[in-house]
Backbone as a printed PyTorch tensor [residue, N CA C, xyz], in Angstrom:
tensor([[[-16.6520, 215.2240, -97.8460],
         [-15.7970, 215.2450, -96.6970],
         [-15.8760, 213.8800, -96.0380]],

        [[-14.7430, 213.3250, -95.7380],
         [-14.6710, 212.0040, -95.1570],
         [-14.8370, 212.1030, -93.6390]],

        [[-15.8370, 211.4140, -93.0440],
         [-16.0200, 211.5090, -91.6010],
         [-14.8930, 210.8430, -90.8230]],

        [[-14.1770, 209.9160, -91.4330],
         [-13.0640, 209.2570, -90.7790],
         [-11.7930, 210.0540, -91.0590]],

        [[-11.1600, 210.5660, -90.0190],
         [ -9.9180, 211.3010, -90.1970],
         [ -8.7590, 210.3670, -89.9050]],

        [[ -7.6350, 210.5330, -90.5950],
         [ -6.4950, 209.6620, -90.3280],
         [ -5.9500, 209.9280, -88.9200]],

        [[ -5.4090, 208.9200, -88.2670],
         [ -4.8750, 209.1180, -86.9150],
         [ -3.6740, 210.0540, -86.9370]],

        [[ -3.5450, 210.8350, -85.8850],
         [ -2.4400, 211.7790, -85.7580],
         [ -1.3720, 211.1220, -84.8950]],

        [[ -0.1470, 211.1240, -85.3790],
         [  0.9410, 210.4210, -84.7000],
         [  1.3780, 211.1310, -83.4190]],

        [[  1.4190, 212.4670, -83.4330],
         [  1.8890, 213.2290, -82.2810],
         [  0.7820, 213.2910, -81.2220]],

        [[  1.0080, 212.7280, -80.0170],
         [ -0.0570, 212.7220, -79.0010],
         [ -0.4160, 214.1210, -78.5000]],

        [[  0.5560, 215.0180, -78.4270],
         [  0.2600, 216.3850, -77.9680],
         [ -0.6180, 217.1140, -78.9840]],

        [[ -0.3120, 216.9390, -80.2550],
         [ -1.1170, 217.5670, -81.2970],
         [ -2.5220, 216.9790, -81.3180]],

        [[ -2.6270, 215.6670, -81.1430],
         [ -3.9390, 215.0280, -81.1100],
         [ -4.7620, 215.5360, -79.9320]],

        [[ -4.1340, 215.7240, -78.7770],
         [ -4.8400, 216.2320, -77.6000],
         [ -5.2880, 217.6700, -77.8160]],

        [[ -4.4380, 218.4900, -78.4490],
         [ -4.7980, 219.8860, -78.7060],
         [ -5.9610, 219.9740, -79.6810]],

        [[ -5.9560, 219.1350, -80.6990],
         [ -7.0600, 219.1400, -81.6670],
         [ -8.3400, 218.6600, -81.0030]],

        [[ -8.2510, 217.6220, -80.1870],
         [ -9.4380, 217.1080, -79.4960],
         [ -9.9990, 218.1440, -78.5320]],

        [[ -9.1270, 218.9330, -77.9120],
         [ -9.5800, 219.9650, -76.9620],
         [-10.3960, 221.0330, -77.6640]],

        [[-10.0510, 221.3640, -78.9110],
         [-10.7450, 222.4290, -79.6460],
         [-11.8930, 221.9240, -80.5000]],

        [[-12.1270, 220.6320, -80.5020],
         [-13.1890, 220.0510, -81.3160],
         [-14.5460, 220.4680, -80.7560]],

        [[-15.3850, 221.1950, -81.5350],
         [-16.6760, 221.6450, -81.0060],
         [-17.6580, 220.5080, -80.7820]],

        [[-17.3810, 219.3490, -81.3760],
         [-18.2910, 218.2160, -81.2160],
         [-17.9380, 217.3430, -80.0200]],

        [[-16.8940, 217.7000, -79.2740],
         [-16.4830, 216.8420, -78.1690],
         [-17.5390, 216.8690, -77.0690]],

        [[-17.6620, 215.7840, -76.3220],
         [-18.6730, 215.7550, -75.2540],
         [-18.2910, 216.7000, -74.1200]],

        [[-19.2900, 217.2050, -73.4490],
         [-19.0420, 218.0980, -72.3190],
         [-18.3450, 217.3400, -71.2110]],

        [[-17.4260, 218.0200, -70.5610],
         [-16.7040, 217.4220, -69.4470],
         [-17.0610, 218.1790, -68.1780]],

        [[-16.9320, 217.5530, -67.0180],
         [-17.2810, 218.2440, -65.7660],
         [-16.4860, 219.5200, -65.5440]],

        [[-15.2040, 219.5500, -65.9340],
         [-14.4100, 220.7640, -65.7050],
         [-14.8640, 221.9210, -66.5870]],

        [[-15.5520, 221.6350, -67.6970],
         [-16.0970, 222.7040, -68.5330],
         [-17.2480, 223.4210, -67.8370]],

        [[-17.9250, 222.7400, -66.9610],
         [-19.0730, 223.3130, -66.2770],
         [-18.6920, 224.0670, -65.0140]],

        [[-17.4220, 224.0710, -64.6460],
         [-17.0040, 224.7580, -63.4270],
         [-17.2510, 226.2550, -63.5040]],

        [[-17.2210, 226.8120, -64.7040],
         [-17.4560, 228.2410, -64.8520],
         [-18.8580, 228.6210, -64.3800]],

        [[-19.7690, 227.6960, -64.4410],
         [-21.1380, 227.9710, -64.0000],
         [-21.2320, 228.1200, -62.4830]],

        [[-20.2240, 227.6410, -61.7590],
         [-20.2640, 227.6680, -60.3010],
         [-19.3590, 228.7420, -59.7150]],

        [[-18.8100, 229.6110, -60.5570],
         [-17.9720, 230.6960, -60.0520],
         [-18.8320, 231.7960, -59.4540]],

        [[-18.2610, 232.4780, -58.4770],
         [-18.9360, 233.6600, -57.9470],
         [-18.8030, 234.7760, -58.9680]],

        [[-19.6350, 235.7910, -58.8140],
         [-19.6870, 236.8580, -59.8180],
         [-18.3320, 237.5260, -60.0140]],

        [[-17.6290, 237.8510, -58.9300],
         [-16.3360, 238.5280, -59.0870],
         [-15.2910, 237.6090, -59.7250]],

        [[-15.3760, 236.3010, -59.4710],
         [-14.4620, 235.3700, -60.1180],
         [-14.7590, 235.2720, -61.6130]],

        [[-16.0350, 235.2590, -61.9550],
         [-16.4180, 235.1940, -63.3600],
         [-15.9750, 236.4480, -64.1060]],

        [[-16.1630, 237.6040, -63.4770],
         [-15.7470, 238.8670, -64.0960],
         [-14.2370, 238.8800, -64.2820]],

        [[-13.5010, 238.4030, -63.2740],
         [-12.0390, 238.3860, -63.3800],
         [-11.5800, 237.4740, -64.5110]],

        [[-12.2340, 236.3320, -64.6690],
         [-11.8470, 235.3940, -65.7220],
         [-12.2320, 235.8900, -67.1090]],

        [[-13.3810, 236.5240, -67.2270],
         [-13.8350, 236.9550, -68.5460],
         [-13.2850, 238.3170, -68.9450]],

        [[-12.6640, 239.0520, -68.0260],
         [-12.1390, 240.3740, -68.3810],
         [-10.6580, 240.3350, -68.7020]],

        [[-10.0730, 239.1620, -68.7700],
         [ -8.6680, 239.0690, -69.1620],
         [ -8.5370, 239.4720, -70.6210]],

        [[ -7.5510, 240.2960, -70.9520],
         [ -7.4170, 240.7360, -72.3460],
         [ -7.0310, 239.5760, -73.2640]],

        [[ -7.5510, 239.6390, -74.4700],
         [ -7.2400, 238.6510, -75.4900],
         [ -6.1960, 239.2680, -76.4050]],

        [[ -5.1300, 238.5500, -76.7160],
         [ -4.1170, 239.1330, -77.5910],
         [ -4.6870, 239.3930, -78.9840]],

        [[ -4.1920, 240.4190, -79.6540],
         [ -4.7010, 240.7080, -80.9960],
         [ -4.3710, 239.5750, -81.9600]],

        [[ -5.2340, 239.4070, -82.9350],
         [ -5.0260, 238.3670, -83.9370],
         [ -3.8350, 238.7320, -84.8110]],

        [[ -3.0850, 237.7230, -85.2030],
         [ -1.9530, 237.9440, -86.0960],
         [ -2.4620, 237.8450, -87.5310]],

        [[ -2.5490, 238.9980, -88.1930],
         [ -3.0990, 239.0650, -89.5450],
         [ -1.9860, 239.3300, -90.5460]],

        [[ -2.1930, 238.8510, -91.7500],
         [ -1.2060, 239.1000, -92.7980],
         [ -1.3070, 240.5490, -93.2570]],

        [[ -0.3190, 240.9760, -93.9990],
         [ -0.2920, 242.3540, -94.4910],
         [ -1.4650, 242.6200, -95.4340]],

        [[ -1.8280, 241.6260, -96.2500],
         [ -2.9590, 241.8110, -97.1710],
         [ -4.2700, 241.9860, -96.4180]],

        [[ -4.4470, 241.2320, -95.3490],
         [ -5.6840, 241.3400, -94.5710],
         [ -5.7470, 242.6900, -93.8690]],

        [[ -4.6170, 243.1240, -93.2850],
         [ -4.5990, 244.4450, -92.6390],
         [ -4.8720, 245.5590, -93.6430]],

        [[ -4.3100, 245.4580, -94.8380],
         [ -4.5630, 246.4690, -95.8730],
         [ -6.0350, 246.4500, -96.2730]],

        [[ -6.6090, 245.2710, -96.3900],
         [ -8.0260, 245.1720, -96.7250],
         [ -8.9080, 245.7860, -95.6530]],

        [[ -8.5690, 245.5530, -94.3900],
         [ -9.3540, 246.1480, -93.3050],
         [ -9.2240, 247.6650, -93.2860]],

        [[ -8.0170, 248.1810, -93.5570],
         [ -7.8610, 249.6390, -93.6190],
         [ -8.6370, 250.2240, -94.7920]],

        [[ -8.6200, 249.5230, -95.9300],
         [ -9.3920, 249.9870, -97.0860],
         [-10.8830, 250.0130, -96.7560]],

        [[-11.3410, 249.0210, -96.0250],
         [-12.7420, 248.9840, -95.6180],
         [-13.0720, 250.1390, -94.6790]],

        [[-12.1740, 250.4610, -93.7650],
         [-12.3930, 251.6050, -92.8620],
         [-12.4970, 252.9100, -93.6430]],

        [[-11.5880, 253.1000, -94.6050],
         [-11.6070, 254.3240, -95.4150],
         [-12.8950, 254.3840, -96.2320]],

        [[-13.3170, 253.2520, -96.7990],
         [-14.5580, 253.2050, -97.5600],
         [-15.7500, 253.5980, -96.6920]],

        [[-15.8110, 253.0750, -95.4830],
         [-16.9220, 253.4080, -94.5780],
         [-16.9230, 254.8960, -94.2510]],

        [[-15.7510, 255.4750, -94.0220],
         [-15.6890, 256.9080, -93.7320],
         [-16.1500, 257.7380, -94.9360]],

        [[-15.7360, 257.3600, -96.1270],
         [-16.1480, 258.0990, -97.3250],
         [-17.6530, 257.9970, -97.5460]],

        [[-18.2020, 256.8110, -97.4210],
         [-19.6360, 256.6470, -97.6160],
         [-20.4150, 257.3940, -96.5370]],

        [[-19.9170, 257.3730, -95.3040],
         [-20.5750, 258.1200, -94.2290],
         [-20.5790, 259.6150, -94.5260]],

        [[-19.4550, 260.1260, -95.0190],
         [-19.3850, 261.5370, -95.3770],
         [-20.3590, 261.8580, -96.5160]],

        [[-20.4810, 260.9680, -97.4790],
         [-21.4160, 261.1890, -98.5780],
         [-22.8600, 261.1970, -98.0850]],

        [[-23.1900, 260.3240, -97.1780],
         [-24.5550, 260.2710, -96.6420],
         [-24.8620, 261.5320, -95.8480]],

        [[-23.9230, 261.9710, -95.0250],
         [-24.1360, 263.1940, -94.2320],
         [-24.2700, 264.4010, -95.1500]],

        [[-23.4050, 264.4910, -96.1770],
         [-23.4880, 265.5980, -97.1150],
         [-24.8350, 265.5940, -97.8260]],

        [[-25.2810, 264.4350, -98.3040],
         [-26.5510, 264.3430, -99.0150],
         [-27.7080, 264.7270, -98.0960]],

        [[-27.6630, 264.3130, -96.8570],
         [-28.7220, 264.6490, -95.8990],
         [-28.8220, 266.1600, -95.7310]],

        [[-27.7050, 266.8400, -95.5000],
         [-27.7410, 268.2860, -95.3010],
         [-28.0480, 269.0400, -96.6010]],

        [[-27.6130, 268.4990, -97.7390],
         [-27.9160, 269.1350, -99.0230],
         [-29.4040, 269.1020, -99.3060]],

        [[-30.0630, 268.0140, -98.9540],
         [-31.4960, 267.8820, -99.2000],
         [-32.3390, 268.6710, -98.2170]],

        [[-31.7700, 269.1650, -97.1410],
         [-32.5250, 269.9850, -96.1870],
         [-32.8830, 271.3430, -96.7830]],

        [[-32.1060, 271.8410, -97.7220],
         [-32.3430, 273.1740, -98.2950],
         [-33.4400, 273.1560, -99.2850]]])
């Protein structure tokens, strides 16, 4: 992986990428959350997050995983009660 990334021509896109960069230095406005009162912090952190936009294959995979977990859970419960006798 090359540590030098090519410059991005679009300034808005460059700013958006820099904002989400986990290696960026801390800024004073990032620390403002530490100075909120409890009710302000609760109000800010309890805002709903929109659901992720997943592809049809990913949604099908997640549903298959849910069905698998239910089947295995039923098998474990059945085996537990069968072994009680």
